[in-house]
C-alpha positions as CSV (number, residue, x, y, z in Angstrom):
1,M,90.7,-43.4,-19.6
2,K,89.8,-41.0,-22.5
3,K,86.8,-40.6,-24.0
4,I,86.7,-40.4,-28.1
5,A,83.4,-39.6,-29.3
6,I,82.8,-41.9,-32.8
7,I,80.9,-40.4,-35.5
8,G,78.6,-43.4,-36.5
9,T,76.9,-45.9,-34.7
10,R,79.4,-49.5,-34.2
11,G,76.6,-51.3,-36.2
12,Y,76.6,-49.0,-39.3
13,K,78.9,-50.8,-42.2
14,R,82.5,-51.0,-40.8
15,N,82.3,-48.9,-38.2
16,H,82.8,-51.3,-35.7
17,N,86.4,-51.5,-36.7
18,Y,87.0,-47.7,-35.1
19,Y,85.5,-48.7,-32.1
20,D,87.7,-51.6,-31.8
21,A,90.6,-50.6,-32.5
22,V,90.1,-47.3,-29.9
23,E,89.2,-49.7,-27.4
24,A,92.1,-52.6,-28.0
25,L,94.3,-49.1,-27.1
26,G,92.7,-48.9,-23.9
27,E,90.3,-46.1,-24.4
28,E,86.5,-45.5,-24.0
29,T,84.3,-45.3,-27.3
30,V,80.9,-42.8,-27.2
31,E,78.7,-43.0,-30.2
32,V,77.4,-40.7,-31.9
33,G,74.9,-41.2,-34.3
34,I,72.5,-39.2,-36.5
35,G,69.7,-37.2,-34.2
36,A,71.9,-37.6,-31.3
37,Q,72.6,-35.2,-28.9
38,L,75.9,-33.4,-29.4
39,D,76.0,-32.1,-25.9
40,C,78.6,-34.8,-25.4
41,I,81.2,-33.6,-27.4
42,K,82.1,-30.9,-25.4
43,D,82.9,-33.8,-23.0
44,V,85.1,-35.7,-25.1
45,N,89.2,-36.4,-25.3
46,G,88.5,-36.3,-29.4
47,V,86.8,-37.0,-32.1
48,I,87.1,-39.7,-35.1
49,I,85.2,-38.6,-38.0
50,P,84.9,-42.5,-40.0
51,G,84.8,-42.6,-44.0
52,G,81.3,-43.3,-45.4
53,V,79.4,-42.0,-48.2
54,D,80.3,-39.1,-50.6
55,V,80.0,-35.6,-48.9
56,N,77.2,-33.3,-51.2
57,P,78.8,-31.3,-53.2
58,A,76.7,-28.0,-52.1
59,L,78.6,-27.9,-49.2
60,Y,81.6,-26.9,-51.6
61,H,79.4,-24.9,-53.5
62,A,79.4,-27.1,-56.4
63,Q,77.7,-28.5,-59.1
64,N,77.0,-32.6,-58.2
65,T,78.7,-34.5,-61.7
66,D,80.0,-37.7,-59.5
67,S,79.1,-37.9,-56.1
68,V,76.9,-40.7,-55.3
69,D,75.1,-41.9,-52.1
70,I,75.0,-38.6,-50.0
71,S,73.5,-38.2,-46.7
72,D,72.5,-34.7,-46.1
73,E,72.1,-35.9,-42.5
74,L,75.6,-37.4,-42.1
75,D,76.7,-34.3,-43.7
76,A,74.7,-32.0,-41.4
77,L,75.8,-34.3,-38.0
78,D,79.9,-34.2,-39.1
79,M,79.9,-30.3,-39.5
80,E,78.2,-29.6,-36.4
81,V,80.3,-32.0,-34.5
82,I,83.5,-30.3,-36.2
83,R,82.4,-27.3,-35.4
84,I,81.8,-28.2,-31.7
85,A,85.5,-29.7,-31.4
86,V,87.2,-26.9,-33.0
87,E,86.0,-23.9,-30.8
88,N,86.6,-26.5,-27.7
89,G,89.9,-27.1,-28.7
90,I,88.8,-31.0,-29.3
91,P,91.3,-33.2,-31.7
92,I,89.5,-34.8,-34.6
93,L,91.3,-37.6,-36.5
94,G,89.1,-37.7,-40.1
95,T,89.6,-41.2,-42.4
96,C,88.7,-41.2,-45.9
97,R,85.1,-39.4,-46.1
98,G,85.9,-38.0,-42.5
99,H,89.6,-36.7,-44.4
100,Q,87.5,-34.8,-46.8
101,I,84.7,-33.3,-44.8
102,L,87.5,-31.7,-42.6
103,N,88.9,-30.6,-45.8
104,V,85.4,-29.2,-46.9
105,F,85.0,-27.5,-43.1
106,F,88.0,-25.6,-43.6
107,G,86.5,-24.3,-47.1
108,G,88.1,-26.4,-49.5
109,S,86.8,-28.5,-52.2
110,L,86.9,-32.1,-53.3
111,I,87.5,-34.3,-56.7
112,Q,84.8,-36.0,-57.7
113,N,85.9,-38.7,-59.1
114,V,89.7,-39.5,-58.9
115,E,90.9,-39.9,-62.9
116,N,92.7,-42.7,-61.9
117,C,90.3,-44.2,-59.9
118,Y,91.3,-47.8,-60.6
119,I,94.5,-47.2,-58.4
120,H,92.3,-46.3,-55.1
121,R,89.2,-47.5,-55.2
122,A,88.3,-51.1,-53.5
123,V,87.3,-53.9,-55.5
124,G,83.9,-55.1,-53.8
125,L,85.2,-55.1,-49.9
126,T,88.7,-55.8,-50.7
127,D,90.8,-52.5,-50.5
128,R,93.7,-52.1,-52.7
129,A,97.1,-50.9,-51.6
130,H,99.7,-48.3,-53.0
131,E,102.5,-46.2,-51.7
132,G,102.4,-42.7,-50.5
133,H,105.4,-40.6,-50.3
134,V,105.0,-39.3,-46.7
135,E,106.5,-35.0,-46.1
136,K,109.6,-35.3,-43.2
137,D,108.4,-32.5,-41.0
138,S,104.4,-34.3,-40.4
139,F,102.7,-36.6,-38.6
140,L,103.2,-39.5,-40.3
141,Y,106.9,-39.2,-40.4
142,E,107.1,-38.8,-36.5
143,I,104.6,-42.3,-36.6
144,Y,106.4,-44.2,-39.3
145,G,110.0,-42.7,-39.6
146,A,109.7,-42.8,-43.5
147,E,109.3,-41.2,-46.4
148,K,107.6,-43.4,-48.6
149,I,104.8,-46.1,-46.7
150,M,102.1,-48.4,-48.0
151,T,98.5,-47.8,-47.0
152,N,95.6,-49.2,-48.0
153,S,93.1,-47.6,-50.4
154,A,89.0,-48.0,-50.9
155,H,87.9,-44.4,-52.3
156,H,87.1,-42.8,-55.6
157,Q,87.1,-39.0,-54.2
158,A,90.0,-36.8,-52.9
159,I,90.6,-33.0,-51.9
160,K,91.0,-30.9,-54.6
161,T,92.0,-27.3,-53.0
162,L,92.9,-27.4,-49.9
163,G,90.9,-25.7,-46.9
164,K,92.1,-22.4,-45.1
165,G,94.8,-23.8,-42.1
166,L,95.2,-27.3,-43.3
167,R,98.8,-28.6,-45.3
168,A,98.8,-31.7,-47.0
169,V,101.5,-33.9,-45.9
170,E,101.1,-37.3,-48.0
171,F,100.7,-37.6,-51.8
172,S,99.9,-40.7,-54.3
173,D,102.2,-41.9,-57.1
174,D,99.6,-40.0,-59.3
175,G,99.7,-36.6,-56.9
176,I,96.2,-37.4,-54.8
177,I,96.5,-35.6,-51.1
178,E,96.6,-38.8,-48.8
179,A,97.1,-37.2,-45.7
180,I,96.2,-33.4,-44.1
181,C,96.7,-31.9,-40.7
182,H,95.9,-28.5,-39.4
183,E,98.9,-25.8,-39.2
184,S,98.0,-25.0,-35.3
185,L,94.7,-27.4,-34.5
186,P,95.2,-31.1,-33.4
187,I,93.6,-32.3,-36.4
188,Y,94.5,-34.6,-38.8
189,G,93.2,-36.2,-41.7
190,V,93.8,-39.9,-43.7
191,Q,92.7,-40.9,-47.1
192,W,92.9,-44.1,-46.2
193,H,91.8,-46.5,-43.5
194,P,93.8,-47.3,-40.5
195,E,91.2,-49.1,-38.8
196,R,91.5,-51.7,-41.4
197,M,95.3,-52.4,-41.1
198,C,95.6,-53.2,-37.4
199,F,95.1,-55.4,-34.9
200,A,92.3,-58.1,-36.2
201,N,92.8,-56.5,-39.5
202,K,96.4,-56.5,-39.7
203,R,98.0,-56.2,-43.5
204,E,101.4,-57.9,-44.4
205,D,101.2,-55.0,-47.1
206,T,100.7,-51.8,-45.4
207,V,102.3,-50.4,-42.2
208,D,100.2,-51.1,-39.3
209,G,97.8,-48.4,-39.1
210,A,97.6,-48.7,-35.2
211,G,100.5,-46.3,-35.4
212,V,97.9,-43.3,-36.5
213,F,95.5,-44.2,-33.5
214,K,98.0,-44.3,-30.8
215,Y,99.8,-40.8,-32.1
216,F,96.0,-39.4,-32.1
217,L,95.0,-40.8,-28.6
218,E,98.4,-39.6,-27.2
219,R,96.9,-35.8,-28.5
220,C,94.0,-36.0,-26.9
């Protein structure tokens, strides 16, 4: 059984969906909350960085114009976990905020408020859904076998400039980077929430998010 570290406790907001998805696929989860000892990261087979609050723009050398609900403690935790995982060759999957902070870790920047935010932002707790255009030679094409996929959407920020070594592999109709991977490391990011597209949360209007978790776990 593989051990997968998930950043953020199970009870925080909707994090339980990540734990449920990994455990439904037969693997063990490890909770890593703010203040946790991070020696455990070296002993896990993979790391998942969930969605959450906005990344502090200071991390990508920008003034705060539209970032809200910032948690410097969570930023510091995510960045240190990424550092440990990268140094030890541990696979990482980032979703939404996790996808964004992976980009920041590698030196990229973020759009603090997407121009066509109404296309992407959730309505209350209800995710929107929209089409994404997938690069053929990408992990998403390998998973879904299609150049167009429907995914959920619940964000107002996005990748602006790509971090070093990262490649964009999916785009929305309005040009937002919806997925990334690293050119040489087992690192993957999606702007959407696959944990809210699978198992008990499976949707009829999107692809099955379980595919992303299965692909990731196979590489852990």
